[in-house]
N, C-alpha and C positions, 0 to 999 in steps of 0.2 A: 920899350916897344909895346908892352901890353897896356900902356897908358895912352898911347897915341891913336886917336880915332882914324886919322888918315892912313896911318900905316897898317892897322888892323883891316880897315875897309879894303885897301888895295890888295892886301894879301888874300883876303877871302875871295874877292872878285877874280883875281888871277888864278887862284886855285880852281875856282868853278870853270873858268875857261880851259885850264890845263886838263881838266877831267872830261873835256869835250861835251860840256853841258851848254844849254842855251839860256843865258842870263836874261831874266825878264825885269827885274828891279832889285833894289836894295834899300835897307833902312838900318842906320847905325845910330847909337846914342852914347855919348860920353858922360859918365857919372862924375859927380863932385864928392869927395876929392879926387877919386880916380876909379878907373875901370871902364870897360867898353862892352856893350852888347850890340849884336847886330845879326841880321839875316840877309842873305842873298837868295832871292827867289829865283828859281830856274824852272824852265818848262817841265823838267823832270822831277821836281819837288823843291828841296832847299838846302842851304848850308847855313849853320848858325854858330855863333861864337859868344861866349861870356868870359870876360877876363877879370881876375882878381890879382892885380899887380903887386899888392902888398904881400901876397903869398907866392908870387912867381907861378901862378896857376891859370890855365885856361882850359875851358871845356868846349869842345867842338863837336857839332853833329853834321855829318854829311849823309843826307838822305836822298837816294837817287832811285830811279827806276829806268830800265832800258839795258839792252844787251851790249851796247857798244861804248858805254861810259866807263870812266877810269877813276872811281873814287880813291883807289889806293894812291894814284898819282897826286891827287889833291891833298891827301893826308900827309904824304912825304914832303910836299912842298910847304905846307903850313908849318909842320914840325921844324923844317929847316929854317924858315923865315923867322920863327919865334925862338930860334936857338934852343930848342927843347933838349934838355939833358936826360929827363926820364919820360918815356913815352908809354902810354897804355892804350892799345887799340883793341876794340871790341867790335866784331862784326855781328850784326843782328839781321837775320833773314826775315824781312817783313813782306807781307803780301804774297806768301806762298801757301797755298791752300792744300789741305790734306785730301786723300782719297781720289787722286786723279784729276782734281779740279784745275791744276796747273797754277801758273803764276798769275798775279794781279797785272793785268794789262791796262794801259791807258787807252780806253776806247772813246774817241771823240765823236760826238754826234755830227751828222752832216748838217750843213747850213739849213736852218728852217726845221730841222728834225729834233726829236727828243732823244736824250740819252736813255739807254736801256735801264730799267730799274733792277738793280742787282742786290743780292744780299749784302748786308753791311758788316764790316769788320772794323774793329778799333784796336790799334796797336800802340801801346803806351810803354815807354820806358821811364822809370823814375827811381 
């Protein structure tokens, strides 16, 4: 399963839809001799996966913003499809500002208008 691009791609796209996200695009690559990396771009951010079939390992990132999305549903679906026997879930709160600034909201500019210039934040996990 972790070797098959079509299976991994279908799993990730289905997971994005189950999480109630808006799928925009996807890109997947199958490595030689094995392994798959891919990303599903969603209007609310992305889902990505990198597989190491020789180790029986996959790393998945489900990055979403929005109140009504269900990333937990996507995580459970992916784990089930990949027949995961050891699952490690970590929730990282990104885009939450201190001192009453609230959450990071997706403010879209009106047609013909400019997006407001806001302070910049970089959130990196490695």
